[in-house]
C-alpha positions in Angstrom: 0.0 -0.1 -0.1 2.9 2.4 0.8 4.2 2.2 -2.7 1.0 3.0 -4.4 0.8 6.1 -2.1 4.2 7.1 -3.2 3.6 6.5 -6.8 0.3 8.7 -6.5 2.1 11.4 -4.5 4.6 11.4 -7.0 2.4 11.8 -10.0 0.4 14.5 -8.3 3.5 16.3 -7.1 4.8 16.3 -10.8 1.2 17.6 -12.3 0.9 20.1 -9.6 4.6 21.3 -10.4 4.1 21.5 -14.0 0.8 23.7 -13.4 2.6 25.9 -11.0 5.3 26.6 -13.3 3.6 26.9 -16.8 0.5 28.7 -15.6 2.2 32.1 -15.1 4.8 31.7 -17.8 2.8 30.2 -20.6 -0.9 30.1 -20.1 -1.4 33.4 -18.8 0.1 35.0 -22.1 -3.4 34.3 -23.5 -5.2 36.8 -21.4 -2.5 39.1 -20.1 -0.4 42.0 -22.8 2.6 40.1 -24.2 4.7 43.1 -23.4 4.6 41.6 -19.5 6.4 38.5 -20.8 10.2 38.1 -21.7 10.8 37.8 -25.5 11.8 34.2 -25.4 8.4 33.0 -23.7 6.5 34.9 -26.2 8.5 33.4 -29.0 8.0 29.8 -27.5 4.2 30.4 -27.3 4.2 31.6 -31.3 6.5 28.7 -32.2 4.1 26.2 -30.4 1.0 27.7 -32.0 2.6 27.6 -35.1 4.0 24.3 -35.1 0.9 22.6 -34.0 -1.7 24.9 -35.5 -3.3 25.4 -32.0 -6.2 27.8 -32.9 -7.0 28.5 -29.3 -3.9 30.0 -28.7 -3.7 32.2 -31.8 -7.3 33.3 -32.0 -7.9 33.4 -28.2 -11.7 33.0 -27.9 -13.6 34.2 -25.1 -14.3 30.7 -23.5 -10.5 29.6 -23.7 -9.7 33.0 -22.0 -12.2 32.2 -19.2 -10.6 28.8 -18.6 -7.2 30.3 -18.3 -8.6 32.8 -15.5 -9.9 29.7 -13.8 -6.7 28.1 -14.0 -4.9 31.3 -12.8 -7.3 32.0 -9.7 -8.3 28.3 -8.7 -6.2 25.5 -10.2 -2.8 27.3 -9.6 -3.6 28.1 -5.9 -4.8 24.4 -5.3 -1.5 23.2 -7.1 0.5 25.2 -4.8 -1.4 23.6 -1.7 -1.0 20.2 -3.1 2.8 20.9 -3.3 3.0 22.2 0.3 0.7 19.2 1.5 3.1 16.6 -0.4 6.3 18.1 0.8 
């Protein structure tokens, strides 16, 4: 049972860490002005959108921007609490 708990804690920790790092650096570019971010991050987002043809990133429909705001104000703090709880 301890091995399963350790495995699940590791999975949740990695997922939460990715959300905590990626949300302010990449996802928030969809709803905040681009001049707030360093040029390499803006270029990386543009490269991703061009390579994969992700229309949500390029066109920024209203529902997608709303989901990003939910991620910023709800999911990211929850993931920070998860990281704190696991550590």
